[in-house]
C-alpha positions in Angstrom: 20.8 1.2 11.2 20.9 4.6 12.9 18.6 4.7 15.9 16.9 7.9 14.7 16.1 6.3 11.3 14.8 3.2 13.0 12.6 5.3 15.3 11.2 7.1 12.3 10.4 3.8 10.6 8.7 2.4 13.7 6.7 5.6 14.2 5.6 5.5 10.6 4.6 1.8 10.9 2.6 2.6 14.0 1.0 5.6 12.3 0.0 3.6 9.2 -1.4 0.7 11.3 -3.6 3.2 13.2 -4.6 5.0 9.9 -5.5 1.7 8.2 -6.9 0.2 11.4 -4.5 -2.8 11.2 -3.5 -4.3 14.5 0.3 -4.9 14.9 -0.5 -8.6 15.4 -2.3 -8.7 12.1 0.6 -7.0 10.4 3.0 -9.4 12.0 0.9 -12.3 10.7 0.8 -10.8 7.2 4.6 -10.4 7.3 5.3 -13.8 8.9 6.9 -12.1 11.9 6.6 -12.9 15.6 4.1 -10.6 17.4 7.0 -9.2 19.5 9.0 -8.1 16.5 7.8 -4.6 16.5 8.4 -4.1 20.2 12.0 -5.3 19.8 12.6 -2.8 17.0 11.0 0.0 19.1 13.3 -0.8 22.0 16.3 -1.0 19.6 17.0 -4.6 20.7 17.1 -5.6 17.0 17.7 -3.7 13.8 15.1 -3.7 11.0 16.5 -5.5 8.0 15.8 -4.6 4.4 13.9 -7.8 3.9 11.7 -7.0 6.9 11.1 -3.5 5.5 10.0 -4.9 2.2 7.5 -7.3 3.9 6.1 -4.5 6.0 5.8 -2.2 3.0 3.9 -4.9 1.1 1.7 -5.6 4.2 0.8 -2.0 4.5 0.5 -1.2 0.8 3.2 1.4 0.8 6.8 1.7 -0.5 9.9 1.0 1.5 11.0 4.6 0.8 7.8 5.8 2.4 8.5 3.8 5.5 11.9 5.4 5.6 10.3 8.8 5.6 10.2 9.8 1.9 7.1 11.1 0.3 4.9 8.3 -1.2 5.0 7.8 -4.9 2.4 6.1 -6.9 2.9 2.4 -7.7 2.9 1.3 -11.3 -0.7 0.2 -11.1 -1.8 3.4 -9.5 0.0 5.5 -12.1 -1.7 3.4 -14.9 -5.1 4.0 -13.4 -4.3 7.7 -13.0 -3.5 7.9 -16.7 -6.7 6.2 -17.6 -8.7 8.6 -15.4 -6.9 11.6 -16.7 -8.0 10.6 -20.2 -11.5 11.8 -19.4 -13.2 8.6 -18.2 -15.5 10.1 -15.6 -16.6 6.9 -13.9 -13.1 6.2 -12.8 -12.7 9.1 -10.4 -13.9 7.1 -7.3 -11.8 4.1 -8.5 -8.7 6.3 -8.8 -9.3 7.6 -5.2 -9.6 4.0 -4.0 -6.4 3.0 -6.0 -4.4 5.7 -4.3 -5.6 4.7 -0.8 -5.4 0.9 -1.5 -2.5 -0.2 -3.7 -3.3 -3.9 -3.4 -6.8 -3.2 -4.9 -5.2 -1.1 -7.6 -2.8 -3.9 -8.6 -5.8 -6.4 -8.8 -7.7 -3.9 -11.0 -4.8 -3.4 -13.3 -4.4 -7.2 -13.7 -8.1 -7.4 -14.5 -7.6 -4.8 -17.2 -4.7 -6.7 -18.6 -6.7 -9.9 -18.6 -10.0 -8.7 -20.0 -9.1 -5.5 -21.8 -9.7 -1.9 -21.2 -13.0 -1.7 -22.9 -14.5 -4.5 -20.8 -13.1 -3.0 -17.7 -14.6 0.4 -18.5 -18.0 -1.2 -19.0 -17.7 -3.0 -15.7 -16.8 0.3 -14.0 -19.8 2.0 -15.6 -22.1 -0.8 -14.3 -20.6 -0.3 -10.8 -21.2 3.4 -11.0 -24.8 3.0 -11.9 -25.5 0.6 -8.9 
């Protein structure tokens, strides 16, 4: 991997960790890495593998493309929630904002919709809104 690309990836990982308030040790635990992995990448002692990028992306709730410097695209779950919200369901606005900022939560919510049905989910969201 080109050193400039690796540097951009490491910088983006550090930025996301700071933004999401995730310690690198915690991210390393999530990804099943050694705590020194990030420093070896930063010092260019080892290259970042595609498998490692996927684990990091999952651990941070972003796409591999985003880690590589491309603009973030919505995940399938986020897109599905965006569609529901755009259909005029007012109580979902805060949930859509959360879905965009927390892809893991969005995935869980979409699975709940699939399991219990959209109508039940909408009722649950309305109850949450009224609390």
